[in-house]
N, CA, C and O atoms as CSV, one atom per row, in Angstrom:
chain,resi,resn,atom,element,x,y,z
A,1,MET,N,N,132.839,97.398,56.649
A,1,MET,CA,C,131.653,96.468,57.212
A,1,MET,C,C,131.932,96.700,58.656
A,1,MET,O,O,133.074,96.711,59.114
A,2,ALA,N,N,130.850,96.887,59.361
A,2,ALA,CA,C,130.725,97.008,60.900
A,2,ALA,C,C,130.051,95.762,61.593
A,2,ALA,O,O,128.972,95.845,62.180
A,3,SER,N,N,130.678,94.768,61.488
A,3,SER,CA,C,130.096,93.460,62.054
A,3,SER,C,C,130.187,93.557,63.439
A,3,SER,O,O,131.150,94.138,63.940
A,4,ARG,N,N,129.215,93.012,64.198
A,4,ARG,CA,C,129.595,92.806,65.708
A,4,ARG,C,C,129.434,91.407,65.863
A,4,ARG,O,O,128.705,90.853,65.041
A,5,ILE,N,N,130.051,90.609,66.894
A,5,ILE,CA,C,130.054,89.253,67.329
A,5,ILE,C,C,129.560,89.396,68.776
A,5,ILE,O,O,129.926,90.143,69.683
A,6,PRO,N,N,128.500,88.330,68.699
A,6,PRO,CA,C,127.810,88.308,70.132
A,6,PRO,C,C,128.961,87.151,70.933
A,6,PRO,O,O,128.867,85.932,70.790
A,7,CYS,N,N,129.918,87.765,71.691
A,7,CYS,CA,C,130.360,86.990,72.433
A,7,CYS,C,C,129.400,86.320,73.774
A,7,CYS,O,O,128.521,86.951,74.362
A,8,PRO,N,N,129.765,85.069,74.040
A,8,PRO,CA,C,129.076,84.685,75.190
A,8,PRO,C,C,129.509,84.976,76.580
A,8,PRO,O,O,128.862,84.689,77.587
A,9,HIS,N,N,130.632,85.556,76.547
A,9,HIS,CA,C,131.267,86.274,77.760
A,9,HIS,C,C,131.321,87.479,78.100
A,9,HIS,O,O,131.219,87.794,79.285
A,10,CYS,N,N,131.524,88.551,76.940
A,10,CYS,CA,C,131.815,89.759,76.820
A,10,CYS,C,C,130.507,90.523,76.418
A,10,CYS,O,O,130.154,91.638,76.802
A,11,GLY,N,N,129.932,89.754,75.644
A,11,GLY,CA,C,128.460,90.572,75.069
A,11,GLY,C,C,128.590,90.949,73.483
A,11,GLY,O,O,129.428,90.389,72.776
A,12,LEU,N,N,127.831,91.792,73.059
A,12,LEU,CA,C,128.337,92.408,71.447
A,12,LEU,C,C,129.345,93.014,71.553
A,12,LEU,O,O,129.493,93.890,72.405
A,13,ARG,N,N,130.351,92.632,70.607
A,13,ARG,CA,C,131.614,93.257,70.337
A,13,ARG,C,C,132.217,93.486,68.978
A,13,ARG,O,O,132.010,92.546,68.210
A,14,PRO,N,N,132.823,94.364,68.538
A,14,PRO,CA,C,133.226,94.587,67.160
A,14,PRO,C,C,134.184,93.561,66.656
A,14,PRO,O,O,135.147,93.239,67.352
A,15,LYS,N,N,133.971,93.024,65.473
A,15,LYS,CA,C,134.687,92.070,64.912
A,15,LYS,C,C,136.071,92.262,64.953
A,15,LYS,O,O,136.704,91.212,64.841
A,16,GLU,N,N,136.712,93.243,65.075
A,16,GLU,CA,C,138.063,93.679,65.181
A,16,GLU,C,C,138.651,93.239,66.242
A,16,GLU,O,O,139.881,93.188,66.234
A,17,GLU,N,N,138.082,92.915,67.141
A,17,GLU,CA,C,138.527,92.274,68.588
A,17,GLU,C,C,138.870,90.787,68.573
A,17,GLU,O,O,139.300,90.101,69.501
A,18,PHE,N,N,138.547,90.390,67.147
A,18,PHE,CA,C,138.497,88.812,66.972
A,18,PHE,C,C,139.545,88.405,66.144
A,18,PHE,O,O,139.885,89.315,65.389
A,19,THR,N,N,140.285,87.210,65.984
A,19,THR,CA,C,140.802,86.582,64.790
A,19,THR,C,C,140.348,85.438,64.571
A,19,THR,O,O,140.194,84.643,65.498
A,20,VAL,N,N,140.056,85.145,63.342
A,20,VAL,CA,C,139.640,84.104,62.400
A,20,VAL,C,C,140.594,82.964,62.451
A,20,VAL,O,O,141.749,83.106,62.049
A,21,LYS,N,N,140.178,81.900,62.905
A,21,LYS,CA,C,141.334,80.715,62.868
A,21,LYS,C,C,141.070,79.810,61.816
A,21,LYS,O,O,142.005,79.387,61.134
A,22,GLY,N,N,139.829,79.443,61.593
A,22,GLY,CA,C,139.580,78.394,60.585
A,22,GLY,C,C,138.215,77.571,60.875
A,22,GLY,O,O,137.592,77.601,61.936
A,23,ALA,N,N,137.925,76.934,59.880
A,23,ALA,CA,C,136.721,75.895,59.777
A,23,ALA,C,C,136.802,75.020,60.853
A,23,ALA,O,O,137.882,74.590,61.260
A,24,VAL,N,N,135.734,74.731,61.337
A,24,VAL,CA,C,135.284,73.663,62.323
A,24,VAL,C,C,135.263,72.363,61.746
A,24,VAL,O,O,134.141,72.037,61.358
A,25,LEU,N,N,136.119,71.562,61.581
A,25,LEU,CA,C,136.338,70.181,60.805
A,25,LEU,C,C,136.600,69.169,61.535
A,25,LEU,O,O,137.313,69.491,62.485
A,26,PRO,N,N,136.309,67.975,61.505
A,26,PRO,CA,C,136.711,66.955,62.357
A,26,PRO,C,C,138.202,66.418,62.104
A,26,PRO,O,O,138.568,65.967,61.018
A,27,ARG,N,N,138.954,66.513,63.153
A,27,ARG,CA,C,140.636,66.047,62.633
A,27,ARG,C,C,140.681,64.496,62.508
A,27,ARG,O,O,139.823,63.758,62.991
A,28,PRO,N,N,141.641,64.128,61.894
A,28,PRO,CA,C,141.868,62.864,61.296
A,28,PRO,C,C,142.527,61.915,62.722
A,28,PRO,O,O,143.238,62.454,63.570
A,29,ALA,N,N,142.240,60.847,62.758
A,29,ALA,CA,C,142.884,60.228,63.987
A,29,ALA,C,C,144.355,60.223,64.046
A,29,ALA,O,O,144.954,60.033,62.988
A,30,ALA,N,N,144.919,60.377,64.961
A,30,ALA,CA,C,146.508,60.602,65.244
A,30,ALA,C,C,147.296,59.477,64.340
A,30,ALA,O,O,148.356,59.755,63.780
A,31,ASP,N,N,146.825,58.485,64.271
A,31,ASP,CA,C,147.505,57.402,63.654
A,31,ASP,C,C,146.988,57.238,62.050
A,31,ASP,O,O,147.260,56.211,61.427
A,32,ALA,N,N,146.204,58.363,61.429
A,32,ALA,CA,C,145.790,58.351,60.134
A,32,ALA,C,C,147.002,58.686,59.149
A,32,ALA,O,O,147.997,59.348,59.447
A,33,GLY,N,N,146.789,58.238,58.212
A,33,GLY,CA,C,147.982,58.368,56.929
A,33,GLY,C,C,147.927,59.563,56.783
A,33,GLY,O,O,147.106,60.390,57.180
A,34,GLN,N,N,149.216,59.684,55.944
A,34,GLN,CA,C,149.694,61.063,55.440
A,34,GLN,C,C,148.863,61.626,54.362
A,34,GLN,O,O,149.172,62.794,54.127
A,35,ASP,N,N,147.989,61.207,53.694
A,35,ASP,CA,C,147.106,61.571,52.769
A,35,ASP,C,C,145.962,61.987,53.602
A,35,ASP,O,O,145.245,62.873,53.138
A,36,ALA,N,N,145.702,61.537,54.654
A,36,ALA,CA,C,144.279,62.175,55.434
A,36,ALA,C,C,144.962,63.419,55.900
A,36,ALA,O,O,144.335,64.448,55.650
A,37,TRP,N,N,146.007,63.553,56.467
A,37,TRP,CA,C,146.672,64.676,57.127
A,37,TRP,C,C,146.903,65.930,56.176
A,37,TRP,O,O,146.745,67.108,56.493
A,38,HIS,N,N,147.228,65.532,55.193
A,38,HIS,CA,C,147.612,66.488,54.113
A,38,HIS,C,C,146.205,67.176,53.564
A,38,HIS,O,O,146.166,68.361,53.235
A,39,ASP,N,N,145.138,66.359,53.508
A,39,ASP,CA,C,143.870,66.834,53.029
A,39,ASP,C,C,143.346,67.805,54.026
A,39,ASP,O,O,142.877,68.905,53.731
A,40,TYR,N,N,143.464,67.290,55.307
A,40,TYR,CA,C,142.931,68.083,56.500
A,40,TYR,C,C,143.556,69.279,56.492
A,40,TYR,O,O,142.871,70.292,56.640
A,41,VAL,N,N,144.794,69.364,56.338
A,41,VAL,CA,C,145.703,70.634,56.595
A,41,VAL,C,C,145.624,71.631,55.423
A,41,VAL,O,O,145.540,72.836,55.658
A,42,TYR,N,N,145.652,71.072,53.962
A,42,TYR,CA,C,145.815,71.696,52.990
A,42,TYR,C,C,144.561,71.968,52.074
A,42,TYR,O,O,144.464,72.998,51.406
A,43,LEU,N,N,143.574,70.936,52.091
A,43,LEU,CA,C,142.698,71.178,51.005
A,43,LEU,C,C,141.284,71.288,51.915
A,43,LEU,O,O,140.961,70.479,52.785
A,44,ARG,N,N,140.620,72.320,51.565
A,44,ARG,CA,C,139.484,72.933,52.068
A,44,ARG,C,C,138.555,73.149,50.917
A,44,ARG,O,O,138.969,73.460,49.801
A,45,ASP,N,N,137.184,72.967,51.231
A,45,ASP,CA,C,136.171,73.444,50.471
A,45,ASP,C,C,135.833,74.873,50.740
A,45,ASP,O,O,136.018,75.336,51.866
A,46,ASN,N,N,135.316,75.645,49.707
A,46,ASN,CA,C,134.926,76.996,50.130
A,46,ASN,C,C,133.471,77.232,49.769
A,46,ASN,O,O,133.059,77.620,48.676
A,47,PRO,N,N,132.686,76.918,50.943
A,47,PRO,CA,C,131.281,76.591,50.895
A,47,PRO,C,C,130.919,78.207,50.803
A,47,PRO,O,O,131.610,79.134,51.225
A,48,ARG,N,N,129.571,78.281,50.097
A,48,ARG,CA,C,128.889,79.648,50.319
A,48,ARG,C,C,127.722,79.398,50.909
A,48,ARG,O,O,127.001,78.534,50.410
A,49,GLY,N,N,127.346,80.025,51.959
A,49,GLY,CA,C,126.387,79.970,52.938
A,49,GLY,C,C,126.742,79.652,54.230
A,49,GLY,O,O,127.794,80.069,54.714
A,50,ALA,N,N,125.797,78.796,54.975
A,50,ALA,CA,C,126.073,78.594,56.752
A,50,ALA,C,C,127.395,77.896,56.745
A,50,ALA,O,O,127.733,77.179,55.803
A,51,TYR,N,N,128.180,78.118,57.848
A,51,TYR,CA,C,129.505,77.783,58.186
A,51,TYR,C,C,129.784,77.865,59.462
A,51,TYR,O,O,129.396,78.818,60.138
A,52,GLU,N,N,130.540,76.810,59.982
A,52,GLU,CA,C,131.203,77.248,61.601
A,52,GLU,C,C,132.651,77.585,61.377
A,52,GLU,O,O,133.246,77.184,60.377
A,53,GLU,N,N,133.123,78.196,62.148
A,53,GLU,CA,C,134.359,78.533,62.055
A,53,GLU,C,C,134.918,78.913,63.782
A,53,GLU,O,O,134.259,79.450,64.672
A,54,TYR,N,N,136.211,78.462,63.824
A,54,TYR,CA,C,136.824,78.858,65.139
A,54,TYR,C,C,137.461,80.414,65.166
A,54,TYR,O,O,138.202,80.820,64.271
A,55,TRP,N,N,137.155,81.034,66.055
A,55,TRP,CA,C,137.382,82.711,66.220
A,55,TRP,C,C,137.956,82.543,67.790
A,55,TRP,O,O,137.566,81.763,68.659
A,56,HIS,N,N,138.953,83.489,67.839
A,56,HIS,CA,C,139.563,83.669,68.907
A,56,HIS,C,C,139.324,85.172,69.539
A,56,HIS,O,O,139.621,86.172,68.885
A,57,HIS,N,N,138.823,85.242,70.726
A,57,HIS,CA,C,138.560,86.861,71.280
A,57,HIS,C,C,139.813,87.396,71.930
A,57,HIS,O,O,139.926,87.517,73.150
A,58,THR,N,N,140.847,87.743,70.964
A,58,THR,CA,C,141.970,88.228,71.161
A,58,THR,C,C,142.259,89.541,71.961
A,58,THR,O,O,143.300,89.760,72.579
A,59,SER,N,N,141.167,90.401,71.858
A,59,SER,CA,C,141.192,91.682,72.399
A,59,SER,C,C,140.014,91.735,73.488
A,59,SER,O,O,139.533,92.795,73.887
A,60,GLY,N,N,139.611,90.476,73.917
A,60,GLY,CA,C,138.655,90.546,75.018
A,60,GLY,C,C,138.851,89.341,76.152
A,60,GLY,O,O,139.794,89.405,76.941
A,61,CYS,N,N,138.068,88.432,76.178
A,61,CYS,CA,C,138.144,87.453,77.108
A,61,CYS,C,C,139.128,86.349,76.685
A,61,CYS,O,O,139.280,85.368,77.413
A,62,ARG,N,N,139.728,86.469,75.650
A,62,ARG,CA,C,140.823,85.589,75.067
A,62,ARG,C,C,140.108,83.964,74.894
A,62,ARG,O,O,140.875,83.002,74.873
A,63,ARG,N,N,139.106,83.820,74.814
A,63,ARG,CA,C,138.264,82.295,74.603
A,63,ARG,C,C,138.228,81.962,73.440
A,63,ARG,O,O,137.967,82.853,72.632
A,64,TRP,N,N,138.421,80.865,73.038
A,64,TRP,CA,C,138.097,80.148,71.832
A,64,TRP,C,C,136.485,80.237,71.701
A,64,TRP,O,O,135.760,79.990,72.665
A,65,LEU,N,N,135.927,80.649,70.293
A,65,LEU,CA,C,134.629,80.584,70.174
A,65,LEU,C,C,134.341,79.857,68.841
A,65,LEU,O,O,135.203,79.801,67.963
A,66,VAL,N,N,133.018,79.256,68.688
A,66,VAL,CA,C,132.678,78.773,67.424
A,66,VAL,C,C,131.628,79.645,66.970
A,66,VAL,O,O,130.582,79.752,67.610
A,67,VAL,N,N,131.849,80.291,65.876
A,67,VAL,CA,C,130.759,81.176,65.101
A,67,VAL,C,C,130.326,80.654,63.998
A,67,VAL,O,O,130.976,80.226,63.044
A,68,SER,N,N,128.960,80.713,64.193
A,68,SER,CA,C,128.037,80.088,62.788
A,68,SER,C,C,127.826,81.493,62.126
A,68,SER,O,O,127.506,82.476,62.794
A,69,ARG,N,N,128.029,81.526,60.748
A,69,ARG,CA,C,127.868,82.648,60.040
A,69,ARG,C,C,127.495,82.123,58.560
A,69,ARG,O,O,127.627,80.953,58.202
A,70,ASP,N,N,127.063,83.056,57.850
A,70,ASP,CA,C,126.891,82.785,56.204
A,70,ASP,C,C,128.013,83.451,55.704
A,70,ASP,O,O,128.330,84.570,56.108
A,71,THR,N,N,128.681,82.789,54.784
A,71,THR,CA,C,129.870,83.212,54.061
A,71,THR,C,C,129.634,84.115,53.231
A,71,THR,O,O,130.499,84.936,52.926
A,72,ALA,N,N,128.183,84.125,52.621
A,72,ALA,CA,C,127.903,85.220,51.361
A,72,ALA,C,C,127.550,86.341,52.070
A,72,ALA,O,O,128.111,87.381,51.725
A,73,THR,N,N,126.655,86.401,53.097
A,73,THR,CA,C,126.115,87.566,53.589
A,73,THR,C,C,126.865,88.104,55.080
A,73,THR,O,O,126.579,89.211,55.535
A,74,HIS,N,N,127.593,87.426,55.589
A,74,HIS,CA,C,128.413,87.525,56.734
A,74,HIS,C,C,127.570,87.887,57.912
A,74,HIS,O,O,127.916,88.569,58.877
A,75,GLU,N,N,126.261,87.254,57.661
A,75,GLU,CA,C,125.434,87.402,58.726
A,75,GLU,C,C,125.790,86.402,59.833
A,75,GLU,O,O,126.095,85.234,59.591
A,76,ILE,N,N,125.724,87.009,61.240
A,76,ILE,CA,C,126.022,85.684,62.190
A,76,ILE,C,C,124.817,85.286,62.968
A,76,ILE,O,O,123.978,85.967,63.559
A,77,TYR,N,N,124.980,83.774,62.781
A,77,TYR,CA,C,123.625,83.054,63.248
A,77,TYR,C,C,123.899,82.803,65.032
A,77,TYR,O,O,123.033,83.165,65.829
A,78,ALA,N,N,124.993,82.250,65.427
A,78,ALA,CA,C,125.218,82.011,66.668
A,78,ALA,C,C,126.505,82.176,66.895
A,78,ALA,O,O,127.325,82.313,65.987
A,79,CYS,N,N,126.860,82.176,68.433
A,79,CYS,CA,C,128.223,82.382,68.865
A,79,CYS,C,C,128.306,81.389,70.271
A,79,CYS,O,O,127.514,81.532,71.202
A,80,HIS,N,N,129.201,80.550,70.265
A,80,HIS,CA,C,129.206,79.881,71.590
A,80,HIS,C,C,130.508,79.402,71.950
A,80,HIS,O,O,131.291,79.056,71.066
A,81,ASP,N,N,130.837,79.346,73.252
A,81,ASP,CA,C,132.576,78.884,73.688
A,81,ASP,C,C,132.582,77.584,72.903
A,81,ASP,O,O,131.574,76.900,72.723
A,82,ALA,N,N,133.984,77.252,72.380
A,82,ALA,CA,C,134.595,76.138,71.911
A,82,ALA,C,C,134.539,74.942,72.746
A,82,ALA,O,O,134.273,73.806,72.353
A,83,ALA,N,N,134.904,75.424,74.316
A,83,ALA,CA,C,134.855,74.358,74.996
A,83,ALA,C,C,133.536,73.719,75.148
A,83,ALA,O,O,133.413,72.500,75.265
A,84,ASP,N,N,132.503,74.589,75.144
A,84,ASP,CA,C,131.032,73.974,75.170
A,84,ASP,C,C,130.898,73.056,73.943
A,84,ASP,O,O,130.487,71.905,74.093
A,85,ALA,N,N,131.199,73.483,72.863
A,85,ALA,CA,C,130.991,72.642,71.569
A,85,ALA,C,C,131.708,71.416,71.618
A,85,ALA,O,O,131.160,70.404,71.183
A,86,LYS,N,N,132.886,71.363,72.098
A,86,LYS,CA,C,133.556,69.796,72.159
A,86,LYS,C,C,132.882,69.182,73.046
A,86,LYS,O,O,132.743,68.003,72.721
A,87,ALA,N,N,132.276,69.497,74.265
A,87,ALA,CA,C,131.594,68.717,75.214
A,87,ALA,C,C,130.195,68.182,74.295
A,87,ALA,O,O,129.866,67.001,74.407
A,88,VAL,N,N,129.444,69.051,73.443
A,88,VAL,CA,C,128.261,68.553,72.852
A,88,VAL,C,C,128.625,67.438,71.829
A,88,VAL,O,O,128.012,66.386,71.650
A,89,ARG,N,N,129.677,67.851,71.232
A,89,ARG,CA,C,130.254,67.056,70.068
A,89,ARG,C,C,130.848,65.455,70.444
A,89,ARG,O,O,130.947,64.556,69.609
A,90,ALA,N,N,131.165,65.354,71.710
A,90,ALA,CA,C,131.741,64.247,72.208
A,90,ALA,C,C,130.665,63.134,72.634
A,90,ALA,O,O,131.041,62.061,73.108
């Protein structure tokens, strides 16, 4: 599979330059109970379809990115800097 990811800093790059780090999920509060943290760390849905994930451009700009892609087709819909995403969600 020759997927390419549109890095907002480096342009269209091969997926081999990136490392997938995981789903974009809301973290529990720092004082949340053990059950909430256990669920956050270990229990995940495995959705089919549109999904947001954190990716790290390890062989490029080294920025954290949020990649929106389809888990069934691997089509990439969007990619933006994770720092920008935090500002939007806040």
